[in-house]
C-alpha positions as CSV (number, residue, x, y, z in Angstrom):
1,M,73.9,-15.8,-34.2
2,N,72.8,-11.8,-35.8
3,H,70.4,-13.8,-38.1
4,D,68.7,-15.3,-34.8
5,R,69.2,-11.8,-32.7
6,M,67.8,-9.7,-36.0
7,R,64.3,-12.1,-35.9
8,L,63.7,-11.9,-32.1
9,G,63.8,-8.5,-32.7
10,S,61.3,-7.9,-35.4
11,A,59.0,-10.3,-33.5
12,L,59.4,-8.0,-30.3
13,L,58.8,-5.5,-32.4
14,G,55.2,-7.0,-34.6
15,I,54.5,-7.9,-30.6
16,T,54.3,-4.3,-29.5
17,A,52.9,-3.3,-32.5
18,L,49.8,-5.3,-31.9
19,L,49.5,-4.5,-28.8
20,A,49.5,-0.7,-29.6
21,I,47.1,-1.1,-31.6
22,G,44.4,-3.4,-29.4
23,L,44.6,-6.0,-31.7
24,V,46.1,-8.6,-28.6
25,P,43.8,-7.8,-25.7
26,L,45.8,-7.1,-22.4
27,S,43.2,-9.1,-20.4
28,P,40.6,-11.7,-20.7
29,A,37.1,-10.9,-22.3
30,Q,34.9,-9.4,-19.8
31,A,33.7,-12.7,-18.4
32,E,30.0,-13.3,-18.3
33,P,27.9,-12.4,-15.1
34,D,27.9,-14.5,-12.4
35,I,24.9,-16.5,-11.9
36,K,24.7,-15.7,-8.2
37,D,25.0,-11.9,-8.6
38,V,21.8,-12.2,-10.9
39,E,19.8,-14.3,-8.5
40,A,21.2,-11.6,-5.8
41,T,19.8,-8.5,-8.1
42,V,16.3,-10.8,-9.1
43,D,15.5,-11.3,-5.2
44,R,16.3,-7.4,-4.9
45,L,14.3,-6.3,-7.6
46,Y,11.2,-8.7,-6.2
47,H,11.6,-7.2,-2.4
48,E,11.6,-4.0,-3.5
49,A,8.6,-4.0,-6.2
50,E,6.9,-6.3,-2.8
51,Q,7.5,-3.1,-0.6
52,A,6.1,-0.7,-3.2
53,S,2.8,-3.5,-3.3
54,E,2.2,-3.4,0.7
55,R,2.5,0.4,0.4
56,Y,-0.1,-0.1,-2.5
57,N,-2.1,-1.9,-0.2
58,D,-1.8,0.7,2.2
59,A,-2.9,3.3,0.6
60,K,-6.0,1.3,-1.1
61,L,-7.1,0.8,2.6
62,D,-6.4,4.9,3.5
63,L,-8.5,5.5,0.2
64,D,-11.3,3.0,1.2
65,E,-11.6,5.1,4.8
66,L,-10.8,8.2,3.4
67,R,-14.1,7.9,1.1
68,K,-16.3,6.3,3.8
69,D,-15.2,9.3,5.8
70,L,-16.0,11.9,3.3
71,A,-19.5,10.4,2.5
72,A,-20.1,10.7,6.1
73,L,-18.8,14.3,6.3
74,R,-21.6,15.2,3.1
75,A,-24.4,13.1,5.0
76,D,-23.8,15.6,7.9
77,E,-23.0,18.5,5.3
78,N,-26.6,18.4,3.9
79,R,-27.5,18.0,7.6
80,Q,-25.9,20.8,9.4
81,S,-27.6,22.7,5.8
82,E,-30.9,21.5,6.7
83,K,-30.6,22.5,10.2
84,L,-29.3,26.5,8.9
85,E,-32.1,26.8,6.4
86,A,-34.5,25.9,9.2
87,V,-33.3,28.7,11.9
88,R,-32.8,31.0,9.0
89,N,-36.4,30.4,8.4
90,E,-37.0,31.2,12.1
91,V,-35.6,34.2,11.4
92,A,-37.1,35.8,8.3
93,D,-40.8,35.0,9.7
94,S,-39.8,36.6,13.1
95,I,-38.5,39.8,11.0
96,L,-41.5,39.8,8.5
97,R,-44.3,39.2,11.6
98,G,-42.5,42.0,13.9
99,Y,-41.8,44.1,11.3
100,Q,-44.6,43.5,8.5
101,G,-44.8,46.7,6.2
102,E,-41.8,48.6,7.3
103,A,-38.6,48.2,4.9
104,I,-40.1,45.2,4.1
105,S,-37.8,45.2,0.5
106,T,-34.7,45.8,2.6
107,V,-35.6,42.8,4.6
108,G,-36.4,40.8,1.8
109,Q,-33.1,41.6,0.6
110,V,-31.6,40.3,3.8
111,V,-33.0,37.2,3.4
112,V,-32.7,35.7,0.2
113,S,-29.2,36.9,0.4
114,D,-27.0,34.3,-1.2
115,D,-24.0,34.9,1.5
116,P,-24.7,34.0,4.9
117,S,-22.0,35.8,6.8
118,A,-23.6,38.9,4.8
119,F,-26.6,38.2,5.9
120,L,-25.4,37.9,9.9
121,G,-23.7,41.4,9.2
122,Q,-26.2,43.4,8.2
123,L,-28.6,41.5,10.2
124,S,-26.7,42.5,12.9
125,T,-26.4,46.0,12.2
126,M,-29.8,46.8,10.7
127,S,-31.8,49.4,12.4
128,G,-35.3,48.3,13.5
129,F,-34.4,45.4,14.6
130,N,-33.8,45.5,18.6
131,D,-37.0,43.8,19.7
132,L,-35.6,40.2,17.3
133,Q,-34.3,37.5,20.5
134,D,-31.2,37.3,21.1
135,S,-30.8,33.6,21.0
136,M,-32.4,33.3,17.5
137,F,-29.2,35.1,16.5
138,D,-27.3,33.0,18.0
139,D,-28.4,29.7,16.6
140,Y,-28.1,30.9,13.4
141,S,-24.6,31.9,14.1
142,T,-23.9,28.8,15.9
143,E,-25.6,27.0,12.9
144,L,-23.4,29.0,10.4
145,Q,-20.0,28.2,11.9
146,A,-21.2,24.4,12.3
147,L,-21.7,24.5,8.5
148,D,-18.8,26.0,7.6
149,L,-17.1,23.7,9.7
150,R,-18.0,20.8,7.9
151,R,-17.6,22.1,4.7
152,A,-13.8,22.3,5.2
153,A,-13.2,19.0,6.9
154,T,-15.2,17.4,3.5
155,A,-13.1,19.5,1.4
156,E,-9.8,18.4,3.5
157,R,-10.8,14.8,2.9
158,V,-11.0,15.4,-0.7
159,A,-7.5,16.5,-1.2
160,E,-6.6,14.1,0.8
161,I,-8.5,11.2,-1.5
162,A,-6.5,12.9,-4.6
163,E,-3.1,12.6,-2.5
164,T,-3.5,9.3,-1.8
165,T,-5.0,8.3,-5.4
166,E,-1.5,9.8,-6.6
167,Q,0.2,7.3,-4.4
168,L,-1.3,4.7,-5.6
169,E,-0.4,6.0,-9.2
170,D,3.1,6.4,-7.5
171,E,3.5,2.9,-5.9
172,K,1.8,1.0,-9.2
173,S,4.9,2.7,-12.0
174,T,7.0,1.3,-9.1
175,I,6.1,-2.5,-8.7
176,D,6.0,-2.8,-12.7
177,S,9.2,-0.7,-13.0
178,K,10.9,-3.5,-10.7
179,L,9.4,-6.5,-12.0
180,A,10.1,-5.4,-15.7
181,D,13.9,-5.0,-14.9
182,A,13.7,-8.4,-12.9
183,K,11.9,-10.1,-16.4
184,D,14.5,-8.5,-18.1
185,L,17.4,-9.2,-16.1
186,L,16.0,-13.3,-16.6
187,A,15.7,-12.9,-20.4
188,D,19.4,-11.5,-20.9
189,L,20.8,-14.9,-19.4
190,E,21.0,-18.1,-21.8
191,A,18.1,-20.2,-21.2
192,E,19.8,-23.0,-19.3
193,E,21.1,-20.7,-16.3
194,R,17.9,-18.6,-16.3
195,A,15.9,-22.2,-15.6
196,S,19.1,-23.1,-13.6
197,L,18.2,-19.7,-11.7
198,L,14.5,-20.1,-11.1
199,E,14.8,-23.9,-10.0
200,T,17.8,-22.7,-7.5
201,S,14.9,-19.9,-6.2
202,S,12.2,-22.4,-5.7
203,S,14.2,-24.9,-4.3
204,R,15.8,-22.5,-1.6
205,S,12.0,-21.7,-0.4
206,T,10.4,-24.6,-0.9
207,G,12.5,-28.1,-1.1
208,R,10.3,-30.8,0.2
209,I,7.2,-29.9,1.6
210,P,6.2,-31.0,4.8
211,T,3.4,-31.3,6.6
212,A,2.1,-29.0,9.1
213,A,2.0,-29.4,12.8
214,P,-1.3,-29.9,14.0
215,A,-3.1,-26.8,14.9
216,S,-6.9,-26.4,16.4
217,G,-9.5,-24.4,16.1
218,R,-9.5,-21.8,13.8
219,A,-6.0,-21.7,12.9
220,A,-6.6,-25.3,11.7
221,A,-8.8,-23.9,8.9
222,A,-6.5,-21.2,8.5
223,V,-3.0,-23.2,8.1
224,A,-5.3,-26.1,6.1
225,Y,-6.7,-22.9,3.3
226,A,-2.8,-21.9,3.0
227,M,-1.2,-25.4,2.7
228,A,-3.5,-26.0,-0.2
229,Q,-2.6,-23.0,-2.4
230,V,1.3,-24.1,-2.4
231,G,2.8,-23.4,-5.7
232,D,0.2,-21.2,-6.5
233,A,1.7,-18.2,-8.5
234,Y,2.4,-15.0,-7.0
235,V,1.0,-11.8,-8.3
236,Y,1.6,-8.5,-6.7
237,G,-2.1,-7.4,-5.2
238,A,-3.6,-10.6,-5.8
239,T,-5.7,-12.0,-3.3
240,G,-6.4,-15.4,-4.9
241,D,-7.8,-17.9,-5.4
242,S,-4.6,-19.1,-7.9
243,A,-2.4,-16.3,-7.4
244,F,-2.0,-14.0,-4.2
245,D,0.5,-12.0,-3.0
246,C,1.8,-12.5,1.0
247,S,-0.9,-10.3,2.4
248,G,-3.5,-11.3,0.3
249,L,-2.8,-15.2,0.8
250,T,-2.4,-15.0,4.8
251,M,-5.9,-12.2,4.3
252,R,-7.6,-15.6,2.8
253,A,-6.6,-17.9,4.6
254,W,-7.6,-16.5,8.3
255,G,-11.0,-15.4,6.2
256,A,-11.3,-19.4,5.3
257,A,-11.4,-19.8,9.3
258,G,-14.1,-16.9,10.0
259,V,-11.3,-14.0,10.8
260,G,-10.9,-10.5,8.2
261,L,-8.0,-9.3,8.3
262,P,-6.8,-6.6,6.0
263,H,-4.9,-6.2,2.6
264,S,-1.1,-5.5,4.1
265,S,1.3,-6.5,5.8
266,S,2.2,-3.8,8.3
267,A,-1.9,-3.7,8.8
268,Q,-1.8,-7.1,9.9
269,Y,0.7,-6.1,12.0
270,G,-2.0,-4.7,14.4
271,S,-4.6,-7.2,13.6
272,G,-4.2,-9.2,17.3
273,A,-1.8,-10.6,20.4
274,H,1.8,-10.3,19.4
275,V,3.7,-13.8,20.1
276,S,6.9,-14.2,21.0
277,A,9.2,-16.7,18.4
278,S,9.3,-19.1,21.5
279,A,5.9,-19.0,21.7
280,L,4.8,-19.3,17.7
281,Q,2.1,-21.4,17.1
282,P,0.5,-22.9,13.9
283,G,-1.5,-20.4,12.0
284,D,0.1,-17.8,13.3
285,L,1.4,-14.9,11.8
286,V,4.9,-13.6,11.0
287,F,6.4,-10.7,9.9
288,Y,9.3,-9.9,8.1
289,Y,11.9,-6.6,6.7
290,S,12.4,-3.1,8.2
291,P,9.5,-1.2,7.6
292,I,7.6,-4.6,7.7
293,S,6.6,-5.9,4.1
294,H,6.1,-9.3,3.9
295,V,4.0,-11.7,5.6
296,G,3.7,-15.9,6.0
297,L,1.9,-18.2,8.4
298,Y,3.8,-20.2,10.8
299,I,3.1,-24.0,10.4
300,G,4.5,-25.7,13.0
301,N,8.6,-26.9,13.0
302,G,10.3,-24.2,12.2
303,M,8.8,-23.1,9.0
304,I,6.4,-21.2,7.5
305,V,3.7,-21.1,4.1
306,H,4.1,-17.5,2.4
307,A,3.6,-16.4,-1.3
308,A,7.7,-15.7,-1.6
309,N,7.9,-13.8,-5.0
310,P,6.8,-14.1,-8.9
311,G,9.4,-16.6,-9.1
312,T,8.8,-18.6,-6.4
313,G,5.3,-18.6,-6.1
314,V,3.3,-20.0,-3.0
315,A,6.0,-21.7,-0.9
316,V,7.3,-23.5,2.2
317,A,10.5,-21.7,3.9
318,G,12.4,-21.9,6.6
319,L,11.1,-19.1,9.6
320,Y,14.1,-17.0,9.4
321,S,14.9,-17.5,5.9
322,M,14.1,-13.6,5.5
323,P,14.8,-11.1,8.1
324,Y,12.5,-11.6,11.0
325,V,10.5,-9.0,12.9
326,G,7.7,-10.4,15.0
327,A,4.2,-12.3,15.1
328,V,0.7,-12.2,15.7
329,R,-1.7,-14.7,16.9
330,P,-5.3,-13.7,15.0
331,G,-8.6,-14.6,16.1
């Protein structure tokens, strides 16, 4: 009996020592990440990348408008500069005609001055110009002010273009970063789990591809185009022919119907008459998330076709498979 107690005591001491030095684990090994958690994280990264992509599309539209505005301002500035020069020549001619032989060198210095403001100052204070028509002086002053305003507006547009270009670079970096994170997360999974995850993501959005409900007119052409792209890849910023992002697909679909849309989900939200969910018809644009960062095309029977994400591509999904915001009827 005593020997049994001694052996039991020795065993307990040994277990205690093993626990103390960490040779016997106190808890199970850390579990592998749950496939649902990975799926949710990948979906979140895809959506964050899409948000950045749509902001990128918005910034590109802004940049196009700014460049057009800048070109118009520069053309206007050139016209205004020509008008100013014409008025200035009239003033100079009047001075020379009226005071030929009197202080010509001084007048010449004023006329050829590189500083229009200094010219005005001298012109308004020089003695001997009392007979100069006030209207001519006023014309010159007005044209100079107009030119200054146009130059200021041009400089402002140049600054806005630089700022928008920087924003484009930032959004592109965000897209690349989020997509890289998603790829790294998928790469960390075993091949079998990764395949299962991608299959789950695809089947969740597509399932059996339904037939679109009958549509008419331009809407029919838009739906036909979008449905023909099911299975194509999703690429941020792409507008076809074999890869799309969400607003790129809807832009091309309605473009095939002869209706121009901007390449931006938020901009497309303002491209037609808003319709309620209960009044949806095939071809209507449907929008998701707040702020809006995703768009699809309604095909009837409570279904949409959309460029979903890089893991799914162009697919069919339920109308309420994402946080629904509203709908627009183009055309």
